[in-house]
N, CA and C of each residue as an Amber inpcrd file, in Angstrom:
protein
   432
  12.5050000  -2.4210000  17.3200000  11.4830000  -2.5180000  17.0120000
  11.4500000  -1.7980000  14.9000000  12.3050000  -0.8740000  15.4390000
  12.6130000  -0.6190000  13.6080000  12.6970000  -1.2010000  12.8790000
  13.4720000  -2.3470000  13.4190000  13.4010000  -3.2310000  11.9660000
  12.1540000  -3.8310000  12.0070000  11.6440000  -3.9870000  12.4830000
  10.1790000  -5.0870000  12.7270000   9.2560000  -3.3870000  11.0120000
   9.4100000  -2.4150000  11.5540000   8.6050000  -1.5030000  10.9130000
   9.1780000  -1.0060000  10.1780000  10.4320000  -1.4300000   9.2880000
  11.4010000  -1.7150000   8.0410000  10.4200000  -2.6120000   7.2260000
  10.8100000  -3.7450000   7.8370000  10.2350000  -4.9950000   7.5150000
   8.4010000  -5.0130000   6.5160000   7.6110000  -4.1810000   7.5260000
   6.7490000  -3.9850000   7.2400000   6.3450000  -2.8930000   6.2130000
   7.4930000  -1.4670000   6.0220000   7.5290000  -0.9610000   4.9180000
   7.5550000  -1.5720000   3.6100000   8.7580000  -2.5980000   3.5840000
   8.7540000  -3.1260000   2.7450000   7.7100000  -4.4620000   2.1660000
   7.3560000  -5.1530000   2.9240000   6.2160000  -6.1330000   2.7690000
   4.7650000  -5.2440000   2.2570000   4.6940000  -4.0150000   2.6930000
   3.7190000  -3.3790000   2.0490000   3.7130000  -2.3850000   0.8650000
   5.0040000  -1.8950000   0.5370000   5.7890000  -1.2620000  -0.4470000
   5.4020000   0.3190000  -0.5140000   5.4440000   0.4010000   1.0460000
   5.1490000   1.8010000   1.0270000   6.1200000   2.7560000   2.0310000
   5.8150000   3.6200000   1.7370000   7.6940000   4.2560000   2.2540000
   7.1890000   4.8420000   3.9310000   7.8250000   4.8970000   4.8660000
   7.6030000   5.7180000   6.2950000   7.2340000   7.3730000   6.0440000
   7.5950000   7.9960000   5.1490000   6.6950000   9.1030000   5.1340000
   4.9070000   8.4510000   4.7250000   4.9230000   8.0330000   4.0880000
   3.4210000   7.5110000   3.7080000   2.5830000   7.5860000   5.0900000
   3.4400000   6.4500000   5.9220000   3.2160000   5.8820000   7.5120000
   2.8390000   7.3090000   7.8680000   4.1790000   8.2170000   8.3700000
   4.0120000   9.4810000   8.7860000   2.6840000  10.6010000   8.7570000
   2.5280000  10.4170000   7.2750000   1.4200000  11.2280000   6.9670000
  -0.2180000  10.9670000   7.7220000  -0.1050000   9.5200000   7.3520000
  -1.4250000   8.7800000   7.2040000  -1.7190000   8.6250000   8.9790000
  -0.4450000   8.3970000   9.9080000  -0.3780000   7.9120000  11.3820000
  -0.6150000   9.7450000  11.9770000   0.1350000  10.0830000  11.5070000
   0.4260000  11.6830000  12.4060000   1.7010000  11.8350000  12.9650000
   2.5830000  10.7530000  13.3820000   3.6450000  10.7230000  13.8440000
   4.7380000  10.8590000  12.7940000   5.4430000  11.9910000  13.0140000
   6.1480000  13.0410000  12.8280000   7.2750000  12.3800000  12.1310000
   8.1570000  12.4480000  11.6840000   8.6510000  11.9700000  10.5930000
  10.4730000  12.1110000  11.1740000  10.5610000  12.9690000  12.1750000
  11.5780000  13.1040000  13.1800000  11.1330000  12.1470000  14.1380000
  10.1810000  11.9210000  14.3100000  10.1990000  10.6650000  15.7470000
  10.5340000   9.5510000  14.7310000  10.2300000   9.4560000  13.6520000
  10.7990000   8.1790000  12.8880000  12.0390000   7.7430000  12.7120000
  12.8530000   9.3400000  12.6330000  14.2350000   9.3660000  12.1050000
  15.1450000   8.8050000  13.5060000  14.2180000   9.4790000  14.8860000
  14.7620000   9.4570000  16.2790000  14.5420000   7.9200000  16.4970000
  13.4240000   6.4400000  16.3410000  13.7440000   5.4850000  17.0300000
  14.7190000   5.0240000  15.2250000  15.1860000   5.3200000  14.5140000
  15.7070000   4.5610000  13.6700000  16.9670000   4.7780000  13.8790000
  17.7360000   5.7720000  14.7350000  18.6930000   5.9140000  14.6680000
  18.9070000   6.1200000  16.6330000  18.3830000   5.2570000  16.6270000
  18.1640000   4.8700000  18.3990000  17.8280000   5.7260000  19.8700000
  17.9630000   6.8030000  19.0660000  17.5310000   8.0340000  19.6220000
  16.6580000   8.4610000  20.9490000  15.4380000   7.8870000  20.3710000
  14.4220000   7.5780000  21.4090000  13.6160000   6.5130000  21.4050000
  12.8040000   6.2520000  21.7830000  12.2320000   4.5750000  22.1240000
  10.7330000   5.0240000  21.7090000  10.2780000   4.3450000  20.8130000
   8.6170000   4.6820000  20.4870000   7.4640000   4.3840000  22.0030000
   6.8700000   5.7100000  22.3060000   5.9930000   5.3510000  23.0250000
   4.6160000   4.1380000  22.3740000   4.0440000   4.1610000  24.1330000
   3.0420000   3.5100000  23.3220000   2.0740000   3.7820000  22.4970000
   1.3080000   4.8690000  22.6780000   0.3380000   5.4040000  22.0470000
   0.9900000   5.1240000  20.0290000   2.1070000   6.1070000  20.4460000
   2.6420000   5.8090000  18.5990000   2.9510000   4.1570000  18.1620000
   3.1810000   3.0570000  18.6250000   3.0730000   2.1300000  18.6240000
   2.3410000   1.3870000  18.0310000   0.9980000   1.9330000  19.0610000
  -0.0840000   1.4440000  18.4500000  -1.1240000   1.7780000  17.4500000
  -0.4870000   3.4100000  17.0590000  -0.6070000   3.7630000  15.9290000
  -0.4120000   3.0790000  14.3160000   0.5590000   2.7890000  14.3570000
   1.6070000   1.9750000  14.1450000   1.0450000   0.6070000  13.4340000
   1.2130000  -0.1270000  14.2320000   0.4740000  -1.6140000  14.6140000
  -0.7200000  -1.6470000  13.6200000  -1.7380000  -0.7170000  14.4900000
  -3.3040000  -0.8430000  14.0370000  -2.9510000  -0.6190000  12.2950000
  -2.1450000   0.5280000  11.8780000  -2.0130000   0.5460000  10.1690000
  -1.4950000  -0.1860000   9.5100000  -0.4860000  -1.0630000  10.2310000
  -0.3060000  -1.9930000   9.6130000  -1.2760000  -3.7680000   9.6560000
  -2.4640000  -3.7040000  10.5270000  -2.9010000  -4.4630000  10.9330000
  -2.5320000  -5.6240000  11.7450000  -1.2470000  -5.1410000  12.6810000
  -0.8460000  -6.0930000  13.2600000  -0.6310000  -5.9410000  15.3580000
  -0.4670000  -6.5440000  15.9880000  -0.5360000  -6.2800000  17.4170000
   0.9530000  -5.4190000  17.7170000   0.8710000  -5.4140000  18.6310000
   1.6940000  -4.0830000  19.0880000   2.6770000  -5.1660000  19.8220000
   2.3380000  -6.7350000  20.2290000   3.2430000  -7.7200000  20.5090000
   3.8880000  -7.7990000  19.0020000   3.4860000  -8.4930000  18.1880000
   4.3400000  -8.4280000  16.9290000   5.2360000  -6.7640000  16.5420000
   5.0220000  -6.4360000  16.2860000   6.0490000  -5.2640000  16.4390000
   6.6220000  -4.8690000  16.8890000   6.5810000  -5.5230000  18.3450000
   8.0690000  -5.0540000  19.3150000   8.6730000  -6.7560000  19.0990000
   8.6460000  -7.4610000  18.8260000   9.0310000  -8.9980000  18.9350000
   9.3620000  -9.4270000  17.3560000   8.2460000  -9.0750000  16.6550000
   8.3100000  -9.8260000  15.1930000   8.0360000 -10.9940000  15.5900000
   7.1080000 -11.6030000  15.9450000   6.1930000 -12.9330000  16.6020000
   4.8490000 -12.9180000  16.2180000   4.6570000 -13.6250000  15.5140000
   3.2680000 -13.7800000  15.4110000   2.1030000 -14.6340000  15.9920000
   1.6730000 -14.5890000  17.1460000   0.8100000 -15.7720000  17.6480000
  -0.5740000 -16.5290000  16.9460000  -1.2220000 -17.5250000  16.7130000
  -1.7930000 -18.3830000  16.4010000  -2.7180000 -17.6980000  16.1010000
  -3.1070000 -17.2030000  17.7840000  -4.8290000 -16.1760000  17.8660000
  -4.6490000 -15.2070000  16.7540000  -3.3290000 -14.3410000  16.4410000
  -3.1370000 -13.3180000  15.8080000  -3.7660000 -13.5670000  15.0360000
  -3.0840000 -14.0840000  14.6280000  -3.3870000 -15.1100000  13.0430000
  -4.9580000 -15.0540000  12.5190000  -5.4600000 -16.3510000  13.4720000
  -6.8210000 -16.4940000  13.3840000  -7.8400000 -15.1400000  12.8010000
  -7.2170000 -14.1580000  13.7450000  -8.1510000 -12.7590000  13.8570000
  -7.7430000 -12.1670000  12.5900000  -6.8100000 -11.9610000  12.0480000
  -6.4960000 -11.7910000  10.5480000  -7.6910000 -12.5540000   9.6360000
  -7.4150000 -13.3260000   9.6800000  -7.9740000 -14.5170000   8.6450000
  -9.3680000 -13.9940000   8.7800000 -10.1370000 -13.6910000  10.0690000
 -11.7640000 -13.9160000  10.2420000 -11.6900000 -12.5680000  10.3800000
 -10.6360000 -11.5600000   9.6040000 -11.6420000  -9.7380000   9.2230000
 -12.0810000  -9.8640000   8.0930000 -11.5110000 -10.9480000   7.1950000
 -12.1930000 -10.8590000   5.5880000 -12.9800000 -12.1410000   5.3230000
 -13.7560000 -12.2790000   5.2170000 -14.8720000 -13.6250000   4.5730000
 -14.4830000 -13.8880000   3.6180000 -15.0630000 -15.3420000   3.1410000
 -14.2600000 -15.3440000   1.5860000 -15.1220000 -14.8670000   0.8760000
 -16.4110000 -14.3040000   1.3090000 -17.0400000 -13.2660000   0.2120000
 -16.6670000 -12.3890000   0.1360000 -16.3640000 -11.1790000   0.9910000
 -15.4350000 -10.4310000   1.3180000 -13.8900000 -10.5110000  -0.2130000
 -13.2660000 -11.1760000   0.1360000 -12.6360000 -11.6170000  -0.7560000
 -12.7300000 -11.5390000  -2.0030000 -13.9770000 -12.5300000  -2.2350000
 -14.3930000 -12.4810000  -3.6190000 -14.6690000 -11.3240000  -4.0680000
 -15.1680000 -10.5670000  -3.3640000 -15.4440000  -9.0600000  -4.3840000
 -14.4290000  -8.0020000  -4.2650000 -13.8710000  -8.4350000  -3.2840000
 -12.4610000  -7.4340000  -3.7220000 -11.7070000  -7.9850000  -4.7920000
 -11.3540000  -9.0760000  -5.1280000 -11.0120000  -9.8860000  -6.4650000
 -12.0170000  -9.0480000  -7.5640000 -12.9930000  -9.4160000  -7.6780000
 -13.8200000  -8.5210000  -8.4110000 -13.8900000  -7.3520000  -8.6140000
 -13.5840000  -6.5870000  -7.4300000 -13.3400000  -5.0460000  -8.0580000
 -11.7800000  -4.4540000  -8.0810000 -11.1260000  -5.6230000  -7.5180000
  -9.7230000  -5.0380000  -8.3090000  -9.5550000  -5.5430000  -9.8590000
 -10.1990000  -6.4850000 -10.1280000  -9.9190000  -6.6800000 -11.8340000
 -10.7930000  -6.1870000 -12.5060000 -11.6440000  -5.3770000 -11.9800000
 -12.7180000  -4.6620000 -12.9910000 -11.9160000  -3.2220000 -12.7160000
 -11.0710000  -2.5910000 -11.7950000 -10.3980000  -1.6460000 -11.9460000
  -9.5170000  -1.5600000 -12.8840000  -8.5490000  -3.0330000 -12.6580000
  -7.5050000  -2.7540000 -13.8340000  -7.7400000  -2.9030000 -15.1180000
  -8.9220000  -3.9720000 -15.1670000  -9.2590000  -4.2290000 -16.4110000
  -9.5240000  -2.5330000 -17.2790000 -10.5060000  -1.4340000 -16.5320000
 -10.8960000  -0.4280000 -17.3870000  -9.5510000   0.4290000 -17.0920000
  -8.2750000   0.4730000 -16.3280000  -7.4720000   0.7830000 -16.4300000
  -6.2660000   0.6810000 -17.6540000  -6.2010000  -0.8320000 -18.0410000
  -5.3490000  -1.3260000 -19.4960000  -6.4840000  -1.2510000 -20.6360000
  -7.5230000  -0.8940000 -20.4650000  -8.4960000  -0.6830000 -21.7710000
  -8.2630000   0.8480000 -21.9720000  -7.7810000   1.8070000 -21.0550000
  -8.0150000   2.9750000 -21.4060000  -8.8710000   3.6570000 -21.0300000
  -9.9780000   3.4040000 -20.0950000 -11.5830000   3.9760000 -20.0790000
 -11.1360000   5.1270000 -19.3210000 -11.3020000   6.3000000 -19.6480000
 -11.8140000   7.9200000 -18.8300000 -10.0900000   7.9290000 -19.6120000
  -9.6540000   7.7800000 -20.4780000  -7.7290000   8.5160000 -20.7080000
  -7.0550000   7.3260000 -20.1540000  -5.3970000   7.2210000 -21.0250000
  -5.0630000   6.0840000 -20.6870000  -4.2880000   6.4290000 -19.0750000
  -3.8210000   5.3100000 -18.8280000  -3.4500000   5.1560000 -17.4740000
  -1.6800000   6.1400000 -17.5020000  -1.8850000   7.0530000 -17.0960000
  -0.0290000   8.0240000 -16.9750000   0.0090000   8.8760000 -15.8360000
   1.8580000   9.1500000 -15.6700000   1.4510000   9.6970000 -14.1530000
   2.7890000  10.8510000 -15.1800000   2.1480000  11.8740000 -14.8200000
   3.3150000  12.8090000 -15.6780000   3.4710000  12.7190000 -17.3080000
   1.9930000  12.1960000 -17.3040000   2.4520000  12.5250000 -19.2890000
   2.9490000  11.2640000 -19.4540000   3.6720000  10.3840000 -18.7080000
   3.9920000   9.1120000 -19.2630000   2.8750000   7.6630000 -19.1100000
   2.9130000   7.0610000 -19.7860000   1.7860000   5.7770000 -19.8420000
   2.5920000   5.2420000 -18.8370000   1.5190000   4.2470000 -17.9690000
   2.6690000   3.7850000 -16.5550000   2.8780000   1.6690000 -17.4990000
   4.2570000   1.6080000 -16.8250000   4.6360000   0.3810000 -17.5380000
   4.4260000  -0.4020000 -16.5620000   4.4060000  -1.9080000 -17.2380000
   4.0070000  -2.5930000 -16.2370000   3.9550000  -3.1830000 -15.1220000
   5.4150000  -2.5040000 -14.4820000   5.9990000  -2.7650000 -12.9840000
   5.0870000  -1.6740000 -12.4310000   5.1310000  -0.6300000 -12.7450000
   4.4010000   0.3800000 -11.8720000   2.4050000   0.1700000 -11.6270000
   2.4190000  -0.2610000 -13.1310000   0.3480000  -0.8610000 -13.4080000
   0.7800000  -2.1630000 -11.6940000   1.3750000  -3.0870000 -11.7680000
   1.3490000  -4.1410000 -10.8180000   1.9590000  -3.3680000  -9.2930000
   2.6470000  -2.8630000  -9.4230000   2.4690000  -2.0290000  -7.7010000
   1.2530000  -1.4400000  -7.5370000   0.7070000  -0.6110000  -8.4460000
  -0.4160000   0.2440000  -8.4790000  -1.6040000  -0.7400000  -7.7350000
  -1.4980000  -2.0250000  -8.7260000  -3.0400000  -2.9880000  -8.5180000
  -2.2690000  -3.7690000  -6.8740000  -1.2090000  -4.1100000  -6.2840000
  -0.6510000  -4.2830000  -5.2540000  -1.4210000  -3.1290000  -4.0590000
  -1.1760000  -1.9450000  -4.4940000  -1.8210000  -1.0100000  -3.4080000
  -3.2200000  -0.6630000  -3.5910000  -3.5430000  -0.8380000  -4.2290000
  -5.1610000  -0.8680000  -4.2710000  -5.7000000  -2.0530000  -3.6200000
  -4.9300000  -2.9960000  -3.8450000  -6.0010000  -4.3980000  -2.9920000
  -5.5050000  -4.1310000  -1.7400000  -4.6840000  -3.7190000  -1.1220000
  -4.1810000  -3.5230000   0.0210000  -5.8060000  -2.2200000   0.7740000
  -5.5400000  -1.2010000  -0.0750000  -6.5800000  -0.5300000   0.0420000
  -7.6610000  -0.5190000   0.1710000  -8.2690000  -1.5360000  -0.8060000
  -9.6720000  -2.4740000  -0.8940000 -10.1540000  -2.9500000   0.0930000
  -8.8590000  -3.7500000   0.9260000  -8.9730000  -4.9730000   1.5070000
  -9.3610000  -3.9350000   2.8020000  -8.6790000  -3.1960000   3.4020000
  -8.3140000  -2.2720000   4.4790000 -10.1650000  -1.5010000   4.6960000
 -10.6220000  -0.7970000   3.3310000 -11.9610000   0.2130000   3.0670000
 -12.6980000  -1.1130000   3.6840000 -12.6320000  -2.5120000   2.8270000
 -13.6890000  -3.6270000   3.4630000 -14.0680000  -3.7650000   5.0770000
 -12.9250000  -3.4120000   5.5890000 -12.6690000  -3.7310000   6.9110000
 -13.1930000  -2.2820000   8.0690000 -12.6960000  -1.1850000   7.4360000
 -13.4730000  -0.0130000   7.9510000 -14.9750000  -0.3810000   7.8440000
 -15.3330000  -0.5030000   6.4010000 -16.8030000  -0.4420000   6.7930000
 -17.6180000  -1.3410000   6.8520000 -16.7640000  -2.6070000   7.3650000
 -17.3880000  -3.5550000   8.0640000 -17.5890000  -3.0600000   9.3050000
 -16.9400000  -2.5220000  10.2140000 -16.9720000  -1.9850000  11.3190000
 -18.4230000  -0.5190000  11.5360000 -18.0330000  -0.4490000  10.7310000
 -18.6500000   1.3110000  11.0260000 -20.2970000   0.9150000  10.4850000
 -20.6650000   0.2300000   9.4180000 -21.8720000   0.2700000   8.8570000
 -22.6570000  -0.7730000   9.6880000 -22.0310000  -2.2190000  10.3560000
 -23.0240000  -3.4530000  11.3040000 -23.2830000  -2.5450000  12.5360000
 -24.3190000  -3.2520000  12.0230000 -25.2880000  -2.9600000  13.2040000
 -24.6170000  -3.5110000  14.7330000 -24.9490000  -2.9710000  15.9240000
 -23.8570000  -3.3290000  17.2030000 -25.2660000  -4.9770000  17.1410000
 -26.0310000  -4.9250000  17.0880000 -26.7430000  -6.1920000  17.5260000
 -25.8360000  -7.7420000  16.6230000 -25.0790000  -6.9840000  15.5620000
 -23.9410000  -7.8790000  14.9700000 -23.0200000  -8.1480000  15.2170000
 -22.5740000  -7.4740000  16.2680000 -21.1110000  -7.2790000  16.3870000
 -21.1520000  -8.6830000  17.6130000 -19.9600000  -9.2380000  17.1320000
 -19.5120000 -10.0860000  18.0620000 -18.8020000  -9.1640000  19.6590000
């Protein structure tokens, strides 16, 4: 299971520390899984699966069924995809144009590689936010 977790970390470009903070799973628990000292509890596995938007089955086996792929692709409509792309382009354009000051970290301007990483993380955040907002603000009568 930990190997699949590490793959998901790499695919999404995030750290185990960030997952730990956002899911509430302690770093020592993640470390114990990595070393084989303990096996993950189902509730913790569910938190990680939900965090990455994968099924428990995928997290344990690494295999994704076609049903799961359909579910993932149906989460965002083509309109949502366009909105995300538009928002992302707008934010990155403002960032590169230096609106509200230059883009920097600790006083150093962001290099192109760091800006691309920021763009990727921002896209992931916008996608998750779109899904969360859809669930939160869609009236019950329109939910499937």
